[in-house]
BATIMI-240891 format. One record per residue (C-alpha): residue in three letters; x, y, z. Coordinates in steps of 0.5 Angstrom, whole numbers, plus 2048, in hexadecimal, padded with zeros to 3 digits. Each point is the difference from the previous one (the first is absolute). Example, Ala and Ser with C-alpha at 12.3 -4.5 7.8 and 13.67 -1.06 7.14 Angstrom:
2
ala8197F7810ser8028077FE
//
This chain:
502
met81482181Eser7FA8047FEasn800807801thr7F9801804arg8007F9804tyr7FA801804phe7F88017FEthr7F9800803val7FA7FE7FCglu7F9803800gly7FC7FE806ser8067FD804ser804802806arg8067FC7FFthr8068027FCphe8037FB7FBasp8077FF7FEarg8017FF7F8asn8067FC801lys7FD7FB804leu7FA8007FBleu8057FF7FAala8047FB804val7FA7FB801met7FD8017F9leu8067FF7FCphe8037FA804ala7F97FD7FEphe8018027F9gly8077FD800leu7FD7F9802ala7FB8007FBleu8068017FBleu8047FB803gln7FB7FB7FEval8018017F9ser8088017FFala8017FB806val7FC7FB7FDasn8038007F9asn8067FD803leu7FC7FB804leu7FE7FD7F9pro8057FA7FFala7FF7FE807leu7F9800800glu8017FB7FAser8047FB804val7FC7FA802lys8057FF805thr801807804gly7FA8037FDleu7F97FE7FDgly8017FD7FAala7FD8067FCser7FF8007F9asp8018057FBasn7F9802800asp800800808val806805800gln7FD8057FBtrp7FA800805val804801806leu8038077FCser7F98027FCgly7FB7FE805tyr803805805ala8008057FBleu7F97FE7FEala7FD801807phe804806801gly7FD8047FAval7F97FE800ile7FF803807leu804806800ile7FB8057FDpro7FA7FE804val804800806gly8038077FEarg7F9803800phe7FE7FD806gly806803804asp7FE8077FDile7F97FF803phe8017FC806gly807802802arg8077FD7FEser8037FF807gly7FA7FA801gly8017FD7F9phe808800801ala7FF7FD807thr7FB7FB7FDgly8057FE7FAile8067FF804ala7FC7FB805leu7FE7FC7FAphe8078007FDala8037FD806leu7FB7FA800ala8017FF7F9ser807800800leu8007FB806gly7FB7FC7FCcys8058007FAgly8067FE804leu7FC7FA803ala7FD7FD7F9thr8017F97FFasp7FF8007F8pro8008057FAleu7F8801800met800802808leu8068047FEasn7FD8047FAile7F9801804met804803806arg8048047FBile7FA8037FDphe7FD802807gln807803801gly7FF8047FAphe7F9802802ser803802807ala8058047FDgly7FC8047FBval7FB802806phe806804804ser8048027FApro7FC8067FDgln7FF802807val807802800thr8008047FAala7FA804802leu802801808ile8078037FDgln7FC8047FBglu7FB803806tyr805801805phe8068037FCglu8018067FCgly8058027FBlys8077FF801asp7FE7FC806arg7FC7FB7FCala8057FF7FBtrp8057FE805ala7FB7FB803phe7FF7FD7F9gly8088007FFile8007FC807met7FA7FC7FCgly8057FF7FAleu8057FE805val7FC7FA802ile7FE7FE7FAser8078007FDala8037FC806ser7FA7FB800val8007FE7F9ala8087FF800ala8017FE807gly7FA7FB800pro8057FB7FCval805800805leu7FB7FF806ser7FD7FA7FDgly8077FD7FEleu802800807phe7F97FD802val8017FB7FBglu8077FE802thr7FF800807ile7F97FF804gly7FC7FF7F9trp7FC8037FBarg7FA800805trp803806804ala8008057FAphe7F8800802ile8007FE807ile804806802asn7FA8057FEphe7FC7FD805pro803803806leu8028067FDgly7F98017FDval7FE7FF807val804806803leu7FE8047FAphe7F97FF802ile801803807leu8048067FEala7FB8027FBleu7FB800805met805804804trp8028057FBleu7FB8017FBpro7FA805800phe7FA7FC800gly7FB807801lys7FD7FE7F9glu7FE7F9802arg7FD802806arg7FB8067FDthr7FE7FB7FAmet7FE7FA803gly7F97FF803lys7FB804804lys806802805gly8048037FAarg7FA8047FEglu7FF803807leu808801801ala8018047F9lys7FA804802arg802802806glu8078027FEgly7FD8047FAile8037FC7FBglu7FD7FE7F9arg8007F97FFpro8027FE7F9pro7FA7FD7FBile8007F8801asp7FF7FE7F9leu8037F97FFasp7FE7FF7F8pro7FF7F9801leu8007FF7F8gly8068047FFasn8047FB805ile7FD7FA7FDleu8028027F9ile807802801ile8017FA804val7FE7FB7FAala8038047FBval807800804ile7FF7F8801cys7FE7FF7F8ile8068047FEmet8067FD805leu7FD7F9800pro8027FE7F8phe807802802met8007FB806thr7FC7FA7FDhis8017FB7FAphe7F97FE7FFval7FE8007F9trp7FB806800arg804804804trp8018067FBala7F8801800leu801802807leu8048067FEile7FB8027FBgly7FB800805gly804804805val8018067FBleu7F98007FFmet7FF800807ile805806801ala7FC8047FAleu7F97FE804trp803802807leu8038077FDala7F98017FDtrp7FC7FE807glu805805804ser7FF8067FBhis7F87FF800tyr8007FF808lys803807801lys7FB8037FBile7FA7FE804gly803803806arg8037FA804phe8087FF802pro8037FB7FBmet8067FB803val8058047FBasp7FE8077FEleu8037FF7F9ser802808800leu8067FD804phe8037FE7F9arg7FF8087FEile806801805pro8068007FBthr8057FE805tyr7FC7FA803ala7FE7FE7F9phe8078007FDser8037FD806thr7FB7FA800ala8027FE7F9val808801802val7FF7FB806ala7FC7FB7FDleu8047FF7FAleu806800804met7FD7FA805leu7FF7FC7F9gly8077FF800ser804802806thr7FD7FB805ser8027FA7FCile807802800phe8027FC806val7FB7FA7FEval8047FF7FAval807801803ala7FE7FC806met7FE7FA7FBphe8068017FCleu805800805gln7FD7FA804lys7FD7FC7FBgly8058017FBleu807801803gly7FE7FC807leu801806805ser7FD800806ala7FA804803leu805804804glu8058017FBthr7FB8037FBgly7FD804806leu807803801ile8018027F9gly7FA804800leu803804806pro8038057FDasn7FA8027FCala7FD801807leu805804803val8008057FAala7F9800800ala7FF802807tyr8058067FFphe7FD8037FAser7F97FF803leu802805806trp8048047FBthr7F98017FBgly7FC801806lys803807801arg7FF8027F9ala7FA7FC7FDphe7FB806802glu8048057FBlys8047FB7FBgly7FB7FA800ala7FF8007F9gln8078007FEile8027FB805gln7FB7FB7FEphe8028007F9ala8087FF802ala7FE7FB805leu7FC7FC7FAval8068017FBala8057FD806ile7FB7FA801ala7FF7FE7F9thr8088017FFgly8017FB805ala7FB7FB7FEleu8048007F9ala807800803ser7FE7FA804ile8007FC7F9pro8078007FFala8027FF807ala7FC7FA800trp8037FE7FAala807801803val7FE7FC806val7FE7FA7FCgln8078007FDgly8037FF806val800807803thr7FE801808pro7F9801801trp801806804leu8018047F9met7F8800800ala800804806ala8038067FCpro7FA8017FBleu7FB7FE806ala803806804leu7FF8057FAcys7F87FD800gly801802808trp8028077FEgly7F98017FCmet7FC7FC805gly802804805met7FE8077FDile7FA7FE7FCgly7FC7FE807ser7FF807803ala8018047FAasn7FA7FC7FDgln7FC800806thr801807802gln7FE8027F8ala7FA7FC800met7FD803807leu8028077FFgln7F98037FEile7FC7FA803pro7FB803805pro8017FD807ala7F97FE800arg8017FB7FAala8077FE802gly7FE7F9802thr7FC7FF7F9ala8058037FCgly8067FC804gly7FB7F97FEval8008027F9leu807801800gln8027FA803thr7FB7FC7FCser8038027FAgln8077FD802arg7FD7FA803val7FC7FE7F9thr8078027FCthr8047FC805ala7FC7FA7FFile8008007F9gly807802800asn8027FA804ala7FC7FB7FCmet8038037F9val807800802thr8007F9804ala7FD7FD7FAval8058037FBleu8057FE805phe7FE7F9800ile7FF8007F8gly8078027FFarg8037FB804gly7FC7FB7FDthr7FC7FA802gly8027F9803asp8057FF806gly807801802his8018077FCthr8078027FFpro803807803ala8008027F8glu7F87FF800trp7FF804806phe8048057FDthr7FB8007FAgly7FA801804phe803805804thr8028047FAphe7F98007FDala7FD802807met804806801ile7FF8027F9val7F8800802ile801804806ser8058057FDile7FA8017FBala7FB802806leu805804803val8028047FAala7F88017FFser800803807ala8068047FFthr7FC8037FAval7FA802803ala805803806phe8038047FBile7FA8037FDtyr7FE802807met806803801arg8008057FAlys7F9802802tyr801801807pro807801802his7FE804806ala7FA7FC802gly802800808pro800808801asp7FB8027FAleu7FB7FA801val7FF800808ser7F88017FFser7FB7FC7FEpro7FC8017F9leu7FA7FD803
//
């Protein structure tokens, strides 16, 4: 529990509860993450003509990547909107849209409708997710903030690992559709609690003529409202161009990647110019002069390039290669969830002072677990119990539990609260982009290694599994290398670098 539980906001007579604020935000954040990990385990069910939608391999890839694409496209603009107009309003709007989109996914009648609803669902999750990081940055300080990010790390780890268990239960009992539909009533409840528990003072002071009058009456200076429309358009187009080639198969798709890189360069030039002429760019590029933020963003981007595909590969290997059920696959990943949950809480108490060291150790553990899963999978193909796979996955869980709060605490250590939404949006966008690239790259390697045609043997699935895990491990080693450099340069980042250089 936070040491300083209650707080007030400027211009309001109400007292707010930090624990209630954190609870409603992180529950919603967990639902967004569950829609990634849970869906990994639904893919075989979606491909079934009898019980699913008869989805093709391309449809299945879009079920995964469409969500990530929409999520990644919107994060930076809505983070900026939250900084200007109020984060609580952005959060409440996003969770309401997410509830509706989830219901649409559950009621889908064909793969096209499901993928459209998944894109809408990813967009909605992208609206509220950056507000979570920003609100923690705004209303928690020092070790309390590290504690809050520790709980956030717990939610991340538990959601990623517990998703397959929950979706497996749905597939085996009441059907795969309920893995989506369950979010509707939960989202409605969270929307109501958000209206009750989150501070909306900034929204009241920035919206319209009445807002101006209220701000003037309370003697509060309103933040400058500069939406930087061209900057928003450029970054949205750039993210789409970079992510889309990894999700589609049309001939000229790689030309989009080149266009995306050019758009990023143009966006950077525009943001720099926009600030020089005295305007307020959507992303102040001076954020990247903050060492804790720049290093931590690179670390987590490389991490997500590999780690988010681990459970995709494991689920496909166990279900399609060995014939296990969705529930059995989920239960094999349960030790991962339990270990991750414990070490998320453990890290939350230490991330402020020892975050750099914890971050590096976590990445070593995840990479080791990914590599150790290869001999475990070989043993399973030779006849050993599939439950052997739980051991290397638990080792991955150890690292996943530690990395979330350690990285988040280090990344936001020196970010001014006024820029927290934008900074959080950029941080999460880098993760969504590399997640989409990683999922496409790793699943492609898995299928190539497995071979073409139908009726693949367990040995063929093991070959694909091995190649995929090697690719994942390379990304993890790259992330660990950046974390090692950061650890050597800033071994005591928490106590020594609490103020922003901006």
